[in-house]
CHARMM-style PDB file with segment names, atoms N, HN, CA, C and O in Angstrom:
ATOM      1  N   UNK     1       0.852  -1.157   0.000  1.00  0.00      PROA
ATOM      2  CA  UNK     1       0.000   0.000   0.000  1.00  0.00      PROA
ATOM      3  C   UNK     1       0.906   1.232   0.000  1.00  0.00      PROA
ATOM      4  O   UNK     1       1.844   1.333   0.791  1.00  0.00      PROA
ATOM      5  N   UNK     2       0.610   2.147  -0.890  1.00  0.00      PROA
ATOM      6  HN  UNK     2      -0.152   2.065  -1.533  1.00  0.00      PROA
ATOM      7  CA  UNK     2       1.373   3.387  -0.969  1.00  0.00      PROA
ATOM      8  C   UNK     2       0.508   4.527  -0.446  1.00  0.00      PROA
ATOM      9  O   UNK     2      -0.605   4.745  -0.925  1.00  0.00      PROA
ATOM     10  N   UNK     3       1.027   5.247   0.538  1.00  0.00      PROA
ATOM     11  HN  UNK     3       1.931   5.069   0.927  1.00  0.00      PROA
ATOM     12  CA  UNK     3       0.288   6.353   1.128  1.00  0.00      PROA
ATOM     13  C   UNK     3       1.112   7.626   1.038  1.00  0.00      PROA
ATOM     14  O   UNK     3       2.341   7.583   1.104  1.00  0.00      PROA
ATOM     15  N   UNK     4       0.450   8.738   0.892  1.00  0.00      PROA
ATOM     16  HN  UNK     4      -0.548   8.773   0.839  1.00  0.00      PROA
ATOM     17  CA  UNK     4       1.091  10.047   0.814  1.00  0.00      PROA
ATOM     18  C   UNK     4       1.590  10.434   2.213  1.00  0.00      PROA
ATOM     19  O   UNK     4       0.790  10.644   3.125  1.00  0.00      PROA
ATOM     20  N   UNK     5       2.899  10.527   2.374  1.00  0.00      PROA
ATOM     21  HN  UNK     5       3.549  10.357   1.633  1.00  0.00      PROA
ATOM     22  CA  UNK     5       3.479  10.841   3.687  1.00  0.00      PROA
ATOM     23  C   UNK     5       3.042  12.206   4.201  1.00  0.00      PROA
ATOM     24  O   UNK     5       2.814  12.372   5.399  1.00  0.00      PROA
ATOM     25  N   UNK     6       2.923  13.188   3.304  1.00  0.00      PROA
ATOM     26  HN  UNK     6       3.108  13.053   2.331  1.00  0.00      PROA
ATOM     27  CA  UNK     6       2.485  14.522   3.728  1.00  0.00      PROA
ATOM     28  C   UNK     6       1.043  14.494   4.232  1.00  0.00      PROA
ATOM     29  O   UNK     6       0.705  15.151   5.216  1.00  0.00      PROA
ATOM     30  N   UNK     7       0.206  13.733   3.550  1.00  0.00      PROA
ATOM     31  HN  UNK     7       0.481  13.199   2.750  1.00  0.00      PROA
ATOM     32  CA  UNK     7      -1.188  13.613   3.962  1.00  0.00      PROA
ATOM     33  C   UNK     7      -1.292  12.919   5.318  1.00  0.00      PROA
ATOM     34  O   UNK     7      -2.064  13.344   6.177  1.00  0.00      PROA
ATOM     35  N   UNK     8      -0.524  11.862   5.508  1.00  0.00      PROA
ATOM     36  HN  UNK     8       0.103  11.516   4.810  1.00  0.00      PROA
ATOM     37  CA  UNK     8      -0.519  11.167   6.799  1.00  0.00      PROA
ATOM     38  C   UNK     8      -0.006  12.080   7.913  1.00  0.00      PROA
ATOM     39  O   UNK     8      -0.554  12.087   9.015  1.00  0.00      PROA
ATOM     40  N   UNK     9       1.037  12.841   7.626  1.00  0.00      PROA
ATOM     41  HN  UNK     9       1.482  12.835   6.731  1.00  0.00      PROA
ATOM     42  CA  UNK     9       1.588  13.758   8.626  1.00  0.00      PROA
ATOM     43  C   UNK     9       0.552  14.812   9.012  1.00  0.00      PROA
ATOM     44  O   UNK     9       0.424  15.160  10.186  1.00  0.00      PROA
ATOM     45  N   UNK    10      -0.176  15.312   8.037  1.00  0.00      PROA
ATOM     46  HN  UNK    10      -0.072  15.029   7.083  1.00  0.00      PROA
ATOM     47  CA  UNK    10      -1.223  16.312   8.308  1.00  0.00      PROA
ATOM     48  C   UNK    10      -2.339  15.697   9.156  1.00  0.00      PROA
ATOM     49  O   UNK    10      -2.834  16.329  10.090  1.00  0.00      PROA
ATOM     50  N   UNK    11      -2.734  14.462   8.828  1.00  0.00      PROA
ATOM     51  HN  UNK    11      -2.332  13.948   8.070  1.00  0.00      PROA
ATOM     52  CA  UNK    11      -3.768  13.772   9.599  1.00  0.00      PROA
ATOM     53  C   UNK    11      -3.303  13.537  11.034  1.00  0.00      PROA
ATOM     54  O   UNK    11      -4.082  13.701  11.973  1.00  0.00      PROA
ATOM     55  N   UNK    12      -2.048  13.157  11.208  1.00  0.00      PROA
ATOM     56  HN  UNK    12      -1.415  13.023  10.446  1.00  0.00      PROA
ATOM     57  CA  UNK    12      -1.495  12.969  12.556  1.00  0.00      PROA
ATOM     58  C   UNK    12      -1.536  14.279  13.329  1.00  0.00      PROA
ATOM     59  O   UNK    12      -1.887  14.305  14.509  1.00  0.00      PROA
ATOM     60  N   UNK    13      -1.175  15.361  12.656  1.00  0.00      PROA
ATOM     61  HN  UNK    13      -0.890  15.339  11.698  1.00  0.00      PROA
ATOM     62  CA  UNK    13      -1.149  16.677  13.287  1.00  0.00      PROA
ATOM     63  C   UNK    13      -2.558  17.099  13.725  1.00  0.00      PROA
ATOM     64  O   UNK    13      -2.742  17.616  14.826  1.00  0.00      PROA
ATOM     65  N   UNK    14      -3.529  16.877  12.867  1.00  0.00      PROA
ATOM     66  HN  UNK    14      -3.379  16.457  11.972  1.00  0.00      PROA
ATOM     67  CA  UNK    14      -4.899  17.297  13.165  1.00  0.00      PROA
ATOM     68  C   UNK    14      -5.563  16.442  14.234  1.00  0.00      PROA
ATOM     69  O   UNK    14      -6.325  16.957  15.053  1.00  0.00      PROA
ATOM     70  N   UNK    15      -5.287  15.151  14.236  1.00  0.00      PROA
ATOM     71  HN  UNK    15      -4.668  14.732  13.571  1.00  0.00      PROA
ATOM     72  CA  UNK    15      -5.968  14.238  15.158  1.00  0.00      PROA
ATOM     73  C   UNK    15      -5.194  13.954  16.433  1.00  0.00      PROA
ATOM     74  O   UNK    15      -5.780  13.605  17.458  1.00  0.00      PROA
ATOM     75  N   UNK    16      -3.886  14.103  16.371  1.00  0.00      PROA
ATOM     76  HN  UNK    16      -3.410  14.387  15.539  1.00  0.00      PROA
ATOM     77  CA  UNK    16      -3.058  13.739  17.512  1.00  0.00      PROA
ATOM     78  C   UNK    16      -2.771  12.250  17.575  1.00  0.00      PROA
ATOM     79  O   UNK    16      -2.118  11.782  18.508  1.00  0.00      PROA
ATOM     80  N   UNK    17      -3.253  11.500  16.589  1.00  0.00      PROA
ATOM     81  HN  UNK    17      -3.784  11.880  15.831  1.00  0.00      PROA
ATOM     82  CA  UNK    17      -3.024  10.053  16.546  1.00  0.00      PROA
ATOM     83  C   UNK    17      -1.673   9.806  15.882  1.00  0.00      PROA
ATOM     84  O   UNK    17      -1.485  10.141  14.713  1.00  0.00      PROA
ATOM     85  N   UNK    18      -0.738   9.226  16.619  1.00  0.00      PROA
ATOM     86  HN  UNK    18      -0.891   8.954  17.569  1.00  0.00      PROA
ATOM     87  CA  UNK    18       0.614   9.019  16.095  1.00  0.00      PROA
ATOM     88  C   UNK    18       0.819   7.625  15.513  1.00  0.00      PROA
ATOM     89  O   UNK    18       1.679   7.432  14.654  1.00  0.00      PROA
ATOM     90  N   UNK    19       0.042   6.663  15.972  1.00  0.00      PROA
ATOM     91  HN  UNK    19      -0.657   6.821  16.670  1.00  0.00      PROA
ATOM     92  CA  UNK    19       0.187   5.295  15.487  1.00  0.00      PROA
ATOM     93  C   UNK    19      -0.505   5.183  14.130  1.00  0.00      PROA
ATOM     94  O   UNK    19      -1.711   5.400  14.014  1.00  0.00      PROA
ATOM     95  N   UNK    20       0.274   4.842  13.113  1.00  0.00      PROA
ATOM     96  HN  UNK    20       1.254   4.665  13.207  1.00  0.00      PROA
ATOM     97  CA  UNK    20      -0.252   4.820  11.742  1.00  0.00      PROA
ATOM     98  C   UNK    20      -1.432   3.870  11.576  1.00  0.00      PROA
ATOM     99  O   UNK    20      -2.397   4.209  10.892  1.00  0.00      PROA
ATOM    100  N   UNK    21      -1.375   2.696  12.184  1.00  0.00      PROA
ATOM    101  HN  UNK    21      -0.590   2.421  12.740  1.00  0.00      PROA
ATOM    102  CA  UNK    21      -2.480   1.745  12.013  1.00  0.00      PROA
ATOM    103  C   UNK    21      -3.762   2.293  12.637  1.00  0.00      PROA
ATOM    104  O   UNK    21      -4.842   2.111  12.075  1.00  0.00      PROA
ATOM    105  N   UNK    22      -3.665   2.954  13.776  1.00  0.00      PROA
ATOM    106  HN  UNK    22      -2.788   3.102  14.233  1.00  0.00      PROA
ATOM    107  CA  UNK    22      -4.843   3.549  14.419  1.00  0.00      PROA
ATOM    108  C   UNK    22      -5.383   4.703  13.580  1.00  0.00      PROA
ATOM    109  O   UNK    22      -6.596   4.876  13.458  1.00  0.00      PROA
ATOM    110  N   UNK    23      -4.487   5.482  13.011  1.00  0.00      PROA
ATOM    111  HN  UNK    23      -3.502   5.342  13.110  1.00  0.00      PROA
ATOM    112  CA  UNK    23      -4.881   6.606  12.164  1.00  0.00      PROA
ATOM    113  C   UNK    23      -5.631   6.117  10.928  1.00  0.00      PROA
ATOM    114  O   UNK    23      -6.669   6.671  10.566  1.00  0.00      PROA
ATOM    115  N   UNK    24      -5.108   5.092  10.293  1.00  0.00      PROA
ATOM    116  HN  UNK    24      -4.265   4.643  10.587  1.00  0.00      PROA
ATOM    117  CA  UNK    24      -5.743   4.544   9.092  1.00  0.00      PROA
ATOM    118  C   UNK    24      -7.078   3.893   9.442  1.00  0.00      PROA
ATOM    119  O   UNK    24      -8.046   4.040   8.695  1.00  0.00      PROA
ATOM    120  N   UNK    25      -7.149   3.171  10.569  1.00  0.00      PROA
ATOM    121  HN  UNK    25      -6.363   3.051  11.176  1.00  0.00      PROA
ATOM    122  CA  UNK    25      -8.407   2.553  11.000  1.00  0.00      PROA
ATOM    123  C   UNK    25      -9.473   3.618  11.226  1.00  0.00      PROA
ATOM    124  O   UNK    25     -10.608   3.471  10.772  1.00  0.00      PROA
ATOM    125  N   UNK    26      -9.106   4.695  11.929  1.00  0.00      PROA
ATOM    126  HN  UNK    26      -8.184   4.814  12.297  1.00  0.00      PROA
ATOM    127  CA  UNK    26     -10.065   5.770  12.179  1.00  0.00      PROA
ATOM    128  C   UNK    26     -10.507   6.428  10.874  1.00  0.00      PROA
ATOM    129  O   UNK    26     -11.678   6.775  10.717  1.00  0.00      PROA
ATOM    130  N   UNK    27      -9.582   6.598   9.950  1.00  0.00      PROA
ATOM    131  HN  UNK    27      -8.631   6.316  10.078  1.00  0.00      PROA
ATOM    132  CA  UNK    27      -9.917   7.206   8.660  1.00  0.00      PROA
ATOM    133  C   UNK    27     -10.892   6.336   7.878  1.00  0.00      PROA
ATOM    134  O   UNK    27     -11.837   6.850   7.281  1.00  0.00      PROA
ATOM    135  N   UNK    28     -10.675   5.036   7.876  1.00  0.00      PROA
ATOM    136  HN  UNK    28      -9.907   4.618   8.361  1.00  0.00      PROA
ATOM    137  CA  UNK    28     -11.569   4.123   7.154  1.00  0.00      PROA
ATOM    138  C   UNK    28     -12.941   4.090   7.828  1.00  0.00      PROA
ATOM    139  O   UNK    28     -13.962   4.070   7.142  1.00  0.00      PROA
ATOM    140  N   UNK    29     -12.976   4.085   9.156  1.00  0.00      PROA
ATOM    141  HN  UNK    29     -12.146   4.102   9.713  1.00  0.00      PROA
ATOM    142  CA  UNK    29     -14.258   4.110   9.869  1.00  0.00      PROA
ATOM    143  C   UNK    29     -15.037   5.378   9.535  1.00  0.00      PROA
ATOM    144  O   UNK    29     -16.251   5.328   9.336  1.00  0.00      PROA
ATOM    145  N   UNK    30     -14.348   6.508   9.474  1.00  0.00      PROA
ATOM    146  HN  UNK    30     -13.362   6.549   9.636  1.00  0.00      PROA
ATOM    147  CA  UNK    30     -14.999   7.768   9.131  1.00  0.00      PROA
ATOM    148  C   UNK    30     -15.531   7.733   7.702  1.00  0.00      PROA
ATOM    149  O   UNK    30     -16.645   8.190   7.443  1.00  0.00      PROA
ATOM    150  N   UNK    31     -14.754   7.203   6.788  1.00  0.00      PROA
ATOM    151  HN  UNK    31     -13.850   6.832   6.998  1.00  0.00      PROA
ATOM    152  CA  UNK    31     -15.190   7.084   5.398  1.00  0.00      PROA
ATOM    153  C   UNK    31     -16.450   6.229   5.294  1.00  0.00      PROA
ATOM    154  O   UNK    31     -17.376   6.572   4.559  1.00  0.00      PROA
ATOM    155  N   UNK    32     -16.485   5.128   6.021  1.00  0.00      PROA
ATOM    156  HN  UNK    32     -15.732   4.849   6.618  1.00  0.00      PROA
ATOM    157  CA  UNK    32     -17.661   4.247   6.008  1.00  0.00      PROA
ATOM    158  C   UNK    32     -18.880   4.992   6.554  1.00  0.00      PROA
ATOM    159  O   UNK    32     -19.967   4.886   5.986  1.00  0.00      PROA
ATOM    160  N   UNK    33     -18.715   5.748   7.653  1.00  0.00      PROA
ATOM    161  HN  UNK    33     -17.832   5.834   8.114  1.00  0.00      PROA
ATOM    162  CA  UNK    33     -19.835   6.510   8.214  1.00  0.00      PROA
ATOM    163  C   UNK    33     -20.352   7.559   7.237  1.00  0.00      PROA
ATOM    164  O   UNK    33     -21.561   7.719   7.068  1.00  0.00      PROA
ATOM    165  N   UNK    34     -19.428   8.272   6.596  1.00  0.00      PROA
ATOM    166  HN  UNK    34     -18.446   8.142   6.733  1.00  0.00      PROA
ATOM    167  CA  UNK    34     -19.820   9.318   5.648  1.00  0.00      PROA
ATOM    168  C   UNK    34     -20.568   8.723   4.462  1.00  0.00      PROA
ATOM    169  O   UNK    34     -21.630   9.214   4.081  1.00  0.00      PROA
ATOM    170  N   UNK    35     -20.016   7.674   3.886  1.00  0.00      PROA
ATOM    171  HN  UNK    35     -19.152   7.275   4.195  1.00  0.00      PROA
ATOM    172  CA  UNK    35     -20.646   7.071   2.709  1.00  0.00      PROA
ATOM    173  C   UNK    35     -21.970   6.403   3.062  1.00  0.00      PROA
ATOM    174  O   UNK    35     -22.900   6.419   2.256  1.00  0.00      PROA
ATOM    175  N   UNK    36     -22.069   5.818   4.248  1.00  0.00      PROA
ATOM    176  HN  UNK    36     -21.313   5.806   4.903  1.00  0.00      PROA
ATOM    177  CA  UNK    36     -23.338   5.232   4.689  1.00  0.00      PROA
ATOM    178  C   UNK    36     -24.402   6.320   4.804  1.00  0.00      PROA
ATOM    179  O   UNK    36     -25.551   6.116   4.411  1.00  0.00      PROA
ATOM    180  N   UNK    37     -24.020   7.461   5.339  1.00  0.00      PROA
ATOM    181  HN  UNK    37     -23.087   7.627   5.658  1.00  0.00      PROA
ATOM    182  CA  UNK    37     -24.945   8.589   5.444  1.00  0.00      PROA
ATOM    183  C   UNK    37     -25.383   9.094   4.087  1.00  0.00      PROA
ATOM    184  O   UNK    37     -26.555   9.417   3.889  1.00  0.00      PROA
ATOM    185  N   UNK    38     -24.458   9.164   3.159  1.00  0.00      PROA
ATOM    186  HN  UNK    38     -23.506   8.901   3.321  1.00  0.00      PROA
ATOM    187  CA  UNK    38     -24.802   9.601   1.797  1.00  0.00      PROA
ATOM    188  C   UNK    38     -25.791   8.644   1.150  1.00  0.00      PROA
ATOM    189  O   UNK    38     -26.755   9.070   0.514  1.00  0.00      PROA
ATOM    190  N   UNK    39     -25.551   7.359   1.315  1.00  0.00      PROA
ATOM    191  HN  UNK    39     -24.768   7.013   1.832  1.00  0.00      PROA
ATOM    192  CA  UNK    39     -26.460   6.375   0.730  1.00  0.00      PROA
ATOM    193  C   UNK    39     -27.839   6.460   1.370  1.00  0.00      PROA
ATOM    194  O   UNK    39     -28.852   6.346   0.680  1.00  0.00      PROA
ATOM    195  N   UNK    40     -27.885   6.657   2.670  1.00  0.00      PROA
ATOM    196  HN  UNK    40     -27.062   6.750   3.231  1.00  0.00      PROA
ATOM    197  CA  UNK    40     -29.157   6.790   3.364  1.00  0.00      PROA
ATOM    198  C   UNK    40     -29.892   8.045   2.891  1.00  0.00      PROA
ATOM    199  O   UNK    40     -31.099   8.012   2.649  1.00  0.00      PROA
ATOM    200  N   UNK    41     -29.165   9.134   2.762  1.00  0.00      PROA
ATOM    201  HN  UNK    41     -28.185   9.161   2.958  1.00  0.00      PROA
ATOM    202  CA  UNK    41     -29.774  10.380   2.290  1.00  0.00      PROA
ATOM    203  C   UNK    41     -30.273  10.241   0.857  1.00  0.00      PROA
ATOM    204  O   UNK    41     -31.291  10.830   0.494  1.00  0.00      PROA
ATOM    205  N   UNK    42     -29.565   9.468   0.044  1.00  0.00      PROA
ATOM    206  HN  UNK    42     -28.738   8.990   0.339  1.00  0.00      PROA
ATOM    207  CA  UNK    42     -29.964   9.278  -1.351  1.00  0.00      PROA
ATOM    208  C   UNK    42     -31.289   8.534  -1.456  1.00  0.00      PROA
ATOM    209  O   UNK    42     -32.004   8.678  -2.448  1.00  0.00      PROA
ATOM    210  N   UNK    43     -31.621   7.745  -0.446  1.00  0.00      PROA
ATOM    211  HN  UNK    43     -31.041   7.628   0.360  1.00  0.00      PROA
ATOM    212  CA  UNK    43     -32.907   7.053  -0.448  1.00  0.00      PROA
ATOM    213  C   UNK    43     -34.056   8.053  -0.350  1.00  0.00      PROA
ATOM    214  O   UNK    43     -35.159   7.802  -0.837  1.00  0.00      PROA
ATOM    215  N   UNK    44     -33.784   9.172   0.276  1.00  0.00      PROA
ATOM    216  HN  UNK    44     -32.889   9.376   0.671  1.00  0.00      PROA
ATOM    217  CA  UNK    44     -34.744  10.260   0.341  1.00  0.00      PROA
ATOM    218  C   UNK    44     -36.049   9.941   1.037  1.00  0.00      PROA
ATOM    219  O   UNK    44     -37.052  10.617   0.804  1.00  0.00      PROA
ATOM    220  N   UNK    45     -36.061   8.944   1.871  1.00  0.00      PROA
ATOM    221  HN  UNK    45     -35.247   8.395   2.060  1.00  0.00      PROA
ATOM    222  CA  UNK    45     -37.282   8.621   2.589  1.00  0.00      PROA
ATOM    223  C   UNK    45     -38.393   8.118   1.680  1.00  0.00      PROA
ATOM    224  O   UNK    45     -39.575   8.304   1.967  1.00  0.00      PROA
ATOM    225  N   UNK    46     -38.013   7.491   0.603  1.00  0.00      PROA
ATOM    226  HN  UNK    46     -37.053   7.340   0.369  1.00  0.00      PROA
ATOM    227  CA  UNK    46     -39.019   7.056  -0.372  1.00  0.00      PROA
ATOM    228  C   UNK    46     -39.375   5.585  -0.186  1.00  0.00      PROA
ATOM    229  O   UNK    46     -38.836   4.709  -0.862  1.00  0.00      PROA
ATOM    230  N   UNK    47     -40.282   5.335   0.731  1.00  0.00      PROA
ATOM    231  HN  UNK    47     -40.720   6.047   1.281  1.00  0.00      PROA
ATOM    232  CA  UNK    47     -40.809   3.987   0.926  1.00  0.00      PROA
ATOM    233  C   UNK    47     -42.326   4.079   0.841  1.00  0.00      PROA
ATOM    234  O   UNK    47     -42.987   4.343   1.845  1.00  0.00      PROA
ATOM    235  N   UNK    48     -42.886   3.863  -0.350  1.00  0.00      PROA
ATOM    236  HN  UNK    48     -42.349   3.649  -1.166  1.00  0.00      PROA
ATOM    237  CA  UNK    48     -44.324   4.038  -0.534  1.00  0.00      PROA
ATOM    238  C   UNK    48     -45.169   3.121   0.345  1.00  0.00      PROA
ATOM    239  O   UNK    48     -46.327   3.437   0.619  1.00  0.00      PROA
ATOM    240  N   UNK    49     -44.625   2.010   0.786  1.00  0.00      PROA
ATOM    241  HN  UNK    49     -43.684   1.754   0.563  1.00  0.00      PROA
ATOM    242  CA  UNK    49     -45.383   1.081   1.611  1.00  0.00      PROA
ATOM    243  C   UNK    49     -45.303   1.371   3.098  1.00  0.00      PROA
ATOM    244  O   UNK    49     -45.933   0.682   3.901  1.00  0.00      PROA
ATOM    245  N   UNK    50     -44.535   2.382   3.471  1.00  0.00      PROA
ATOM    246  HN  UNK    50     -44.023   2.941   2.819  1.00  0.00      PROA
ATOM    247  CA  UNK    50     -44.346   2.679   4.892  1.00  0.00      PROA
ATOM    248  C   UNK    50     -45.597   3.319   5.484  1.00  0.00      PROA
ATOM    249  O   UNK    50     -46.276   4.109   4.828  1.00  0.00      PROA
ATOM    250  N   UNK    51     -45.889   2.968   6.726  1.00  0.00      PROA
ATOM    251  HN  UNK    51     -45.337   2.326   7.259  1.00  0.00      PROA
ATOM    252  CA  UNK    51     -47.014   3.568   7.435  1.00  0.00      PROA
ATOM    253  C   UNK    51     -46.485   4.653   8.360  1.00  0.00      PROA
ATOM    254  O   UNK    51     -45.363   4.571   8.859  1.00  0.00      PROA
ATOM    255  N   UNK    52     -47.299   5.656   8.577  1.00  0.00      PROA
ATOM    256  HN  UNK    52     -48.211   5.723   8.172  1.00  0.00      PROA
ATOM    257  CA  UNK    52     -46.901   6.748   9.465  1.00  0.00      PROA
ATOM    258  C   UNK    52     -46.712   6.208  10.877  1.00  0.00      PROA
ATOM    259  O   UNK    52     -47.447   5.327  11.324  1.00  0.00      PROA
ATOM    260  N   UNK    53     -45.733   6.742  11.560  1.00  0.00      PROA
ATOM    261  HN  UNK    53     -45.136   7.458  11.197  1.00  0.00      PROA
ATOM    262  CA  UNK    53     -45.465   6.339  12.939  1.00  0.00      PROA
ATOM    263  C   UNK    53     -46.574   6.863  13.841  1.00  0.00      PROA
ATOM    264  O   UNK    53     -47.070   7.968  13.625  1.00  0.00      PROA
ATOM    265  N   UNK    54     -46.969   6.093  14.845  1.00  0.00      PROA
ATOM    266  HN  UNK    54     -46.566   5.195  15.021  1.00  0.00      PROA
ATOM    267  CA  UNK    54     -48.012   6.575  15.758  1.00  0.00      PROA
ATOM    268  C   UNK    54     -47.505   7.773  16.547  1.00  0.00      PROA
ATOM    269  O   UNK    54     -46.346   7.818  16.959  1.00  0.00      PROA
ATOM    270  N   UNK    55     -48.369   8.719  16.746  1.00  0.00      PROA
ATOM    271  HN  UNK    55     -49.310   8.683  16.411  1.00  0.00      PROA
ATOM    272  CA  UNK    55     -47.997   9.922  17.484  1.00  0.00      PROA
ATOM    273  C   UNK    55     -48.950  10.080  18.661  1.00  0.00      PROA
ATOM    274  O   UNK    55     -50.150   9.828  18.546  1.00  0.00      PROA
ATOM    275  N   UNK    56     -48.413  10.489  19.760  1.00  0.00      PROA
ATOM    276  HN  UNK    56     -47.439  10.694  19.854  1.00  0.00      PROA
ATOM    277  CA  UNK    56     -49.273  10.742  20.919  1.00  0.00      PROA
ATOM    278  C   UNK    56     -48.869  12.066  21.529  1.00  0.00      PROA
ATOM    279  O   UNK    56     -47.692  12.424  21.568  1.00  0.00      PROA
ATOM    280  N   UNK    57     -49.858  12.776  21.999  1.00  0.00      PROA
ATOM    281  HN  UNK    57     -50.815  12.485  21.967  1.00  0.00      PROA
ATOM    282  CA  UNK    57     -49.600  14.051  22.654  1.00  0.00      PROA
ATOM    283  C   UNK    57     -50.240  14.010  24.036  1.00  0.00      PROA
ATOM    284  O   UNK    57     -51.319  13.451  24.230  1.00  0.00      PROA
ATOM    285  N   UNK    58     -49.559  14.605  24.964  1.00  0.00      PROA
ATOM    286  HN  UNK    58     -48.682  15.059  24.806  1.00  0.00      PROA
ATOM    287  CA  UNK    58     -50.126  14.714  26.308  1.00  0.00      PROA
ATOM    288  C   UNK    58     -51.272  15.717  26.252  1.00  0.00      PROA
ATOM    289  O   UNK    58     -51.130  16.803  25.688  1.00  0.00      PROA
ATOM    290  N   UNK    59     -52.394  15.352  26.833  1.00  0.00      PROA
ATOM    291  HN  UNK    59     -52.509  14.470  27.291  1.00  0.00      PROA
ATOM    292  CA  UNK    59     -53.552  16.259  26.822  1.00  0.00      PROA
ATOM    293  C   UNK    59     -53.470  17.178  28.031  1.00  0.00      PROA
ATOM    294  O   UNK    59     -53.221  16.737  29.152  1.00  0.00      PROA
ATOM    295  N   UNK    60     -53.684  18.454  27.780  1.00  0.00      PROA
ATOM    296  HN  UNK    60     -53.887  18.812  26.869  1.00  0.00      PROA
ATOM    297  CA  UNK    60     -53.587  19.440  28.862  1.00  0.00      PROA
ATOM    298  C   UNK    60     -54.925  19.742  29.469  1.00  0.00      PROA
ATOM    299  OT1 UNK    60     -55.016  20.552  30.392  1.00  0.00      PROA
TER     300      UNK     60
END
């Protein structure tokens, strides 16, 4: 695996994580979270078969 040393150094500086394996693990976890969010947002809440969630309000 070839990684940009300047990019890794900048990531270490910003995060304070000095161990390369921990830095790369955190970066991959963040990428997965971001892309998962994008995919979820792309769905746009379009489920025609979904039923509205029950709502209850306290009566005053």
